[in-house]
Wavefront OBJ file of the C-alpha trace (Angstrom):
o trace
v -16.625 4.983 7.016
v -14.301 2.163 6.022
v -11.036 3.016 4.307
v -9.402 0.573 1.884
v -5.635 0.437 1.604
v -4.150 -1.538 -1.286
v -0.474 -2.445 -1.489
v 0.939 -3.625 -4.800
v 3.930 -5.932 -4.364
v 6.118 -8.438 -6.177
v 8.091 -11.494 -5.118
v 11.643 -10.803 -3.972
v 11.016 -7.095 -3.383
v 12.702 -6.045 -0.133
v 11.046 -2.623 -0.216
v 7.693 -4.410 -0.489
v 8.426 -6.406 2.661
v 9.303 -3.220 4.559
v 6.175 -1.430 3.301
v 4.025 -4.438 4.232
v 5.315 -4.294 7.832
v 4.473 -0.577 8.129
v 1.024 -0.952 6.571
v 0.131 -4.056 8.605
v 1.135 -2.377 11.883
v -0.935 0.687 10.970
v -3.929 -1.501 10.075
v -3.853 -3.036 13.541
v -3.799 0.468 15.026
v -6.204 2.290 12.676
v -8.576 -0.469 11.570
v -8.670 -0.016 7.803
v -9.295 -2.710 5.199
v -6.069 -4.008 3.674
v -5.746 -5.740 0.332
v -2.435 -6.931 -1.056
v -2.058 -7.376 -4.811
v 0.878 -9.326 -6.221
v 1.685 -7.988 -9.679
v 3.844 -10.962 -10.685
v 2.809 -12.521 -13.985
v -0.010 -10.065 -14.758
v 1.098 -8.025 -17.811
v -1.302 -5.161 -17.095
v -0.278 -4.849 -13.426
v 3.402 -5.307 -14.308
v 3.151 -2.457 -16.805
v 1.338 -0.158 -14.394
v 3.285 -0.844 -11.191
v 6.637 -2.627 -11.723
v 8.873 0.442 -11.744
v 7.106 1.926 -8.705
v 6.602 -0.999 -6.294
v 5.697 -1.074 -3.608
v 2.746 1.156 -4.367
v 0.219 1.994 -1.653
v -3.170 3.355 -2.619
v -5.742 4.646 -0.160
v -9.326 4.566 -1.397
v -8.072 4.337 -4.982
v -5.602 7.205 -4.741
v -1.867 6.526 -5.040
v -0.252 7.815 -1.851
v 3.126 6.087 -1.532
v 5.750 4.524 -3.787
v 8.989 2.817 -2.710
v 8.726 3.757 0.981
v 5.818 4.124 3.386
v 6.363 6.516 6.264
v 4.252 5.512 9.298
v 3.221 9.034 10.336
v 2.356 10.022 6.768
v 0.315 6.819 6.416
v -1.625 7.616 9.593
v -2.377 11.127 8.304
v -3.445 9.824 4.884
v -5.807 7.259 6.433
v -7.244 9.917 8.765
v -7.850 12.206 5.757
v -9.597 9.393 3.897
v -11.858 8.767 6.893
v -12.859 12.441 7.117
l 1 2 3 4 5 6 7 8 9 10 11 12 13 14 15 16 17 18 19 20 21 22 23 24 25 26 27 28 29 30 31 32 33 34 35 36 37 38 39 40 41 42 43 44 45 46 47 48 49 50 51 52 53 54 55 56 57 58 59 60 61 62 63 64 65 66 67 68 69 70 71 72 73 74 75 76 77 78 79 80 81 82
């Protein structure tokens, strides 16, 4: 079963860069699908995500905002695979 992880980011967001590093490293280890969505310039995405970025969703469920903890990410992906 393939798990999809989506990270919502914006330009100039240092927390987004840190979250991207954690998620990318975990993808290499755990083999999930990763999609990155830049919210910049999209009024609907800006409204939904700007105050929370980075936002990480796993299979459509919001799991992390601001910071992504590697061990918690591994557990969340494992749960989604189960």
